[in-house]
C-alpha positions in Angstrom: -50.2 -24.0 -11.1 -51.0 -22.8 -7.6 -51.0 -19.1 -6.7 -47.6 -17.6 -5.9 -45.8 -19.6 -3.2 -43.4 -16.8 -2.4 -44.0 -14.9 0.8 -43.8 -11.3 -0.4 -43.9 -10.1 3.2 -40.9 -12.0 4.4 -38.1 -9.6 5.3 -34.9 -9.6 3.4 -32.1 -11.4 5.2 -28.9 -9.5 6.1 -26.4 -9.1 3.2 -23.0 -10.3 4.3 -20.2 -9.9 1.8 -17.0 -11.9 2.0 -16.1 -13.0 -1.5 -13.8 -16.0 -1.9 -10.2 -15.2 -2.7 -9.1 -18.6 -4.0 -9.2 -18.9 -6.8 -8.9 -15.2 -7.5 -10.0 -15.8 -11.1 -10.8 -19.2 -12.5 -10.2 -19.0 -16.3 -11.8 -21.7 -18.5 -10.8 -20.0 -21.8 -9.2 -16.8 -23.1 -8.5 -15.5 -26.6 -8.4 -12.1 -28.3 -12.2 -11.8 -28.2 -13.4 -13.7 -25.2 -12.8 -14.4 -21.5 -14.7 -17.4 -20.1 -14.6 -17.9 -16.3 -15.8 -20.3 -13.7 -17.5 -17.9 -11.3 -17.3 -18.9 -7.7 -20.3 -18.7 -5.4 -20.2 -15.7 -3.1 -18.8 -13.0 -5.4 -20.8 -10.3 -7.2 -20.7 -10.1 -11.0 -20.5 -6.3 -10.8 -19.7 -3.9 -8.0 -22.5 -3.1 -5.6 -23.9 0.4 -5.0 -22.5 0.9 -1.5 -19.0 0.9 0.1 -17.5 -2.5 0.7 -18.9 -4.1 -2.4 -16.2 -3.1 -4.9 -14.6 -6.5 -5.2 -16.4 -8.3 -8.0 -15.8 -10.6 -11.0 -15.6 -7.6 -13.5 -13.0 -5.8 -11.3 -10.9 -9.0 -10.9 -11.1 -9.6 -14.7 -10.1 -6.0 -15.4 -7.0 -6.4 -13.3 -5.7 -9.1 -15.6 -7.4 -8.3 -18.8 -7.8 -4.5 -19.2 -10.8 -3.4 -21.2 -13.0 -6.3 -20.4 -16.7 -5.9 -21.3 -19.7 -7.3 -19.4 -22.1 -9.5 -21.3 -24.4 -11.0 -18.7 -24.6 -11.5 -14.9 -25.0 -14.4 -12.4 -26.4 -13.9 -9.0 -23.8 -13.5 -6.2 -24.5 -16.9 -4.8 -24.6 -18.7 -8.2 -21.5 -20.4 -9.5 -20.5 -21.5 -13.0 -19.8 -20.5 -16.6 -19.5 -16.7 -17.1 -18.5 -15.1 -20.4 -17.1 -11.6 -21.0 -15.9 -9.8 -24.2 -12.4 -8.4 -24.6 -13.6 -5.4 -26.7 -16.8 -3.6 -27.8 -17.3 -5.6 -31.0 -17.3 -8.9 -29.1 -19.6 -7.4 -26.5 -22.1 -6.4 -29.1 -22.0 -9.7 -30.9 -22.4 -11.8 -27.7 -25.0 -9.5 -26.2 -27.2 -9.8 -29.3 -27.0 -13.6 -28.9 -28.2 -13.5 -25.3 -31.0 -11.0 -26.2 -32.2 -13.0 -29.2 -32.1 -16.3 -27.2 -29.4 -17.8 -29.5 -27.4 -19.1 -26.6 -28.2 -22.3 -24.7 -27.8 -22.3 -21.0 -27.9 -25.3 -18.6 -27.9 -25.1 -14.8 -27.9 -27.7 -12.1 -30.0 -27.1 -9.0 -30.7 -29.1 -5.9 -34.2 -28.4 -4.7 -36.3 -29.2 -1.7 -38.6 -32.2 -1.8 -39.5 -34.8 -4.3 -40.5 -33.3 -7.6 -43.4 -34.9 -9.3 -42.7 -36.2 -12.8 -39.4 -36.3 -14.7 -39.6 -33.1 -16.8 -41.7 -30.1 -17.4 -41.8 -26.4 -18.3 -42.6 -23.3 -16.2 -44.0 -20.4 -18.1 -44.6 -17.5 -15.6 -43.9 -13.8 -16.2 -41.7 -12.1 -13.7 -41.3 -8.6 -12.4 -39.6 -6.7 -9.6 -41.3 -6.7 -6.2 -41.4 -2.9 -5.5 -41.6 -3.5 -1.7 -38.8 -6.0 -1.5 -36.1 -4.9 -4.1 -34.2 -6.7 -5.5 -36.6 -9.6 -5.0 -38.7 -10.7 -8.0 -42.2 -12.0 -8.1 -44.7 -13.6 -10.5 -46.5 -10.7 -12.2 -49.2 -11.7 -14.7 -50.1 -8.1 -15.4 -46.8 -6.2 -15.9 -44.2 -9.0 -15.7 -41.9 -10.0 -18.6 -42.1 -13.4 -20.1 -40.0 -16.1 -18.4 -39.7 -19.7 -19.4 -37.7 -22.5 -17.7 -37.5 -26.1 -18.8 -36.6 -28.7 -16.1 -35.5 -32.3 -16.0 -34.8 -34.6 -13.1 -31.2 -35.7 -12.9 -31.3 -37.6 -9.6 -33.4 -38.1 -6.5 -32.1 -38.0 -2.9 -33.9 -38.3 0.4 -36.3 -35.3 0.2 -34.1 -33.5 -2.3 -34.2 -33.5 -6.1 -31.4 -32.7 -8.4 -32.6 -30.9 -11.6 -31.1 -29.9 -14.9 -32.6 -26.4 -15.8 -32.7 -24.8 -19.2 -33.9 -21.2 -19.1 -35.1 -19.8 -22.4 -35.2 -16.3 -21.0 -32.8 -14.6 -18.7 -34.8 -12.7 -16.1 -33.3 -11.7 -12.8 -33.7 -14.5 -10.2 -35.7 -16.5 -12.8 -34.7 -20.0 -11.7 -35.0 -19.2 -8.0 -38.5 -17.8 -8.4 -39.7 -20.5 -10.8 -38.5 -23.3 -8.5 -40.4 -21.7 -5.6 -43.5 -21.5 -7.8 -43.0 -25.2 -8.6 -43.2 -25.8 -4.9 -39.5 -26.8 -4.6 -37.3 -23.9 -3.6 -33.5 -24.2 -4.2 -31.6 -25.3 -1.2 -29.6 -22.5 0.5 -31.6 -19.8 -1.2 -31.4 -16.9 1.3 -33.9 -14.8 -0.8 -36.9 -17.0 -1.4 -36.6 -20.1 0.8 -37.7 -20.4 4.3 -35.3 -21.1 7.2 -35.7 -24.8 7.0 -34.7 -25.0 3.3 -32.0 -22.4 3.7 -30.4 -24.5 6.4 -30.2 -27.6 4.1 -27.1 -26.3 2.4 -24.1 -24.1 3.1 -24.5 -22.2 -0.2 -27.1 -21.7 -2.9 -27.4 -25.0 -4.7 -27.5 -23.4 -8.2 -24.7 -23.7 -10.7 -24.3 -22.6 -14.3 -23.2 -25.9 -15.8 -22.8 -25.1 -19.5 -23.1 -22.3 -22.1 -23.3 -22.7 -25.8 -22.9 -19.7 -28.1 -21.2 -18.6 -31.4 -17.8 -17.1 -31.4 -17.9 -13.4 -32.4 -15.0 -14.0 -34.8 -16.4 -16.3 -37.5 -19.5 -17.7 -35.7 -18.1 -21.1 -34.7 -20.4 -22.8 -32.2 -18.7 -23.2 -28.8 -19.7 -24.9 -25.6 -18.0 -24.5 -22.2 -18.7 -26.4 -19.0 -17.8 -25.9 -15.4 -17.8 -28.8 -13.0 -20.7 -28.8 -10.5 -19.2 -28.2 -7.0 -22.1 -29.8 -5.1 
């Protein structure tokens, strides 16, 4: 694979925050242990570290389901299936599944250009770019292992729709790996150039499905959220 395709010197774009209000909370499933949501693009998973970033998925869930516990995160501009625990026991059980890679995650992405081949695997370690936080970069020396499997779903004019299955859950993993493949995700305001950014009105990345075991009894469960693009 070619050397890193990410321009580490490209400045971060302005961070404008106007989270969608409708739906306020899109619930796919709720029981005594779990809350499963369809996260909308444009809302933070957790509150930011400066004023004006308090509205987030965790805060909205807490309004309706007090005591909610965070399990994982999705980027602000990524939509799709998002799971939370209703209590500490469920949080521990589900967190261990994520950490030990016993969950299965599928994403849909529309990427720039015509991807060669029908499927493949990207195995490139990732770490934080200290000069461009919170950006990530390929780091063969100190990065953590990151593996993404991809498969072509459809081909458009100079755009490819991919099904992505990450084995690991590194920050910005899919966005960086697609750039390294030479096909950045459309609408990516962190890693794509202005031409690719302008090809879509939002990041074209969606958490399509999540498979896990229920913390009460271990029953396998799969939830899907319809792709909005």
